[in-house]
C-alpha positions as CSV (number, residue, x, y, z in Angstrom):
1,X,-19.8,-138.9,-28.7
2,X,-19.6,-142.6,-29.5
3,X,-21.4,-142.1,-32.8
4,X,-18.8,-139.6,-33.9
5,X,-15.9,-142.1,-33.4
6,X,-14.4,-143.8,-36.4
7,X,-13.8,-147.5,-36.2
8,X,-11.0,-148.2,-33.6
9,X,-11.4,-144.5,-32.5
10,X,-10.9,-143.7,-28.8
11,X,-12.8,-141.6,-26.4
12,X,-11.1,-140.3,-23.2
13,X,-13.4,-139.3,-20.3
14,X,-12.8,-138.0,-16.8
15,X,-15.5,-137.6,-14.2
16,X,-16.4,-137.8,-10.5
17,X,-16.6,-141.4,-9.6
18,X,-17.4,-143.9,-6.9
19,X,-17.1,-147.6,-7.6
20,X,-20.4,-148.6,-5.9
21,X,-22.7,-145.6,-5.5
22,X,-24.3,-143.2,-8.0
23,X,-25.0,-139.7,-6.6
24,X,-27.4,-137.4,-8.6
25,X,-25.9,-134.3,-7.0
26,X,-23.0,-134.6,-4.5
27,X,-23.2,-130.9,-3.6
28,X,-26.6,-131.6,-1.9
29,X,-25.2,-134.4,0.3
30,X,-25.2,-133.8,4.1
31,X,-21.4,-134.1,4.3
32,X,-20.5,-131.9,1.3
33,X,-18.0,-129.2,2.2
34,X,-18.8,-126.9,-0.6
35,X,-20.9,-126.4,-3.7
36,X,-24.3,-126.1,-2.1
37,X,-25.0,-122.6,-3.5
38,X,-23.8,-123.6,-7.0
39,X,-26.5,-123.3,-9.7
40,X,-25.5,-126.6,-11.3
41,X,-25.4,-130.2,-10.2
42,X,-22.3,-132.4,-9.8
43,X,-23.1,-136.1,-10.5
44,X,-20.9,-138.9,-9.2
45,X,-21.1,-141.9,-11.6
46,X,-20.5,-145.5,-10.6
47,X,-19.5,-148.9,-12.2
48,X,-23.2,-149.6,-13.1
49,X,-23.3,-146.3,-15.1
50,X,-20.1,-147.2,-17.0
51,X,-21.4,-150.7,-17.8
52,X,-24.7,-149.2,-19.0
53,X,-22.8,-146.8,-21.3
54,X,-20.8,-149.6,-22.7
55,X,-23.9,-151.7,-23.5
56,X,-25.7,-148.8,-25.1
57,X,-22.7,-147.6,-27.3
58,X,-20.9,-150.8,-28.1
59,X,-17.6,-149.3,-26.9
60,X,-15.3,-151.2,-24.7
61,X,-13.0,-150.1,-21.9
62,X,-9.2,-150.0,-22.7
63,X,-8.0,-148.5,-19.4
64,X,-9.3,-146.9,-16.2
65,X,-7.4,-145.0,-13.6
66,X,-8.5,-143.7,-10.2
67,X,-7.7,-140.4,-8.4
68,X,-8.3,-139.1,-4.9
69,X,-9.2,-135.5,-4.4
70,X,-10.6,-135.4,-0.8
71,X,-10.2,-137.1,2.5
72,X,-13.9,-138.1,2.8
73,X,-15.8,-140.9,1.1
74,X,-17.2,-138.7,-1.8
75,X,-16.2,-135.7,-3.9
76,X,-16.4,-132.5,-1.8
77,X,-16.5,-134.5,1.5
78,X,-13.7,-133.9,4.0
79,X,-10.5,-132.0,3.3
80,X,-9.4,-131.4,-0.2
81,X,-6.2,-133.3,-1.2
82,X,-3.8,-131.0,-3.0
83,X,-2.4,-132.0,-5.3
84,X,-4.8,-134.8,-6.1
85,X,-3.1,-138.2,-6.4
86,X,-3.5,-141.3,-8.5
87,X,-4.5,-144.3,-6.4
88,X,-5.5,-148.0,-6.9
89,X,-9.0,-149.2,-7.7
90,X,-9.6,-150.4,-4.2
91,X,-8.3,-147.3,-2.5
92,X,-10.4,-144.3,-1.7
93,X,-11.0,-142.4,-4.9
94,X,-13.2,-139.6,-6.2
95,X,-12.4,-139.2,-9.9
96,X,-11.7,-141.6,-12.7
97,X,-10.1,-141.4,-16.1
98,X,-11.5,-143.8,-18.7
99,X,-10.3,-144.7,-22.1
100,X,-12.9,-146.3,-24.4
101,X,-12.5,-147.7,-27.9
102,X,-15.0,-148.3,-30.6
């Protein structure tokens, strides 16, 4: 995606996120409330993943927002929060929205 951007172009991403911990498939976690029977995986990316993407692509972060979708520590853990809510970086969060620029 980064290669397709024109100079000064932006890329907007949204994905499952935990600031500190990468999870290869959150649906397989012992506390996951659903998704175990799904035929696909659901990764949870972390800060280290984002920093790696930035180094590999030469993009830089313009803005990042955080959202809570569950009461537990990770996506699909605990009770679902409906509707989801925007929270601060240091609050419990499960999703992020990220704006990157070339």
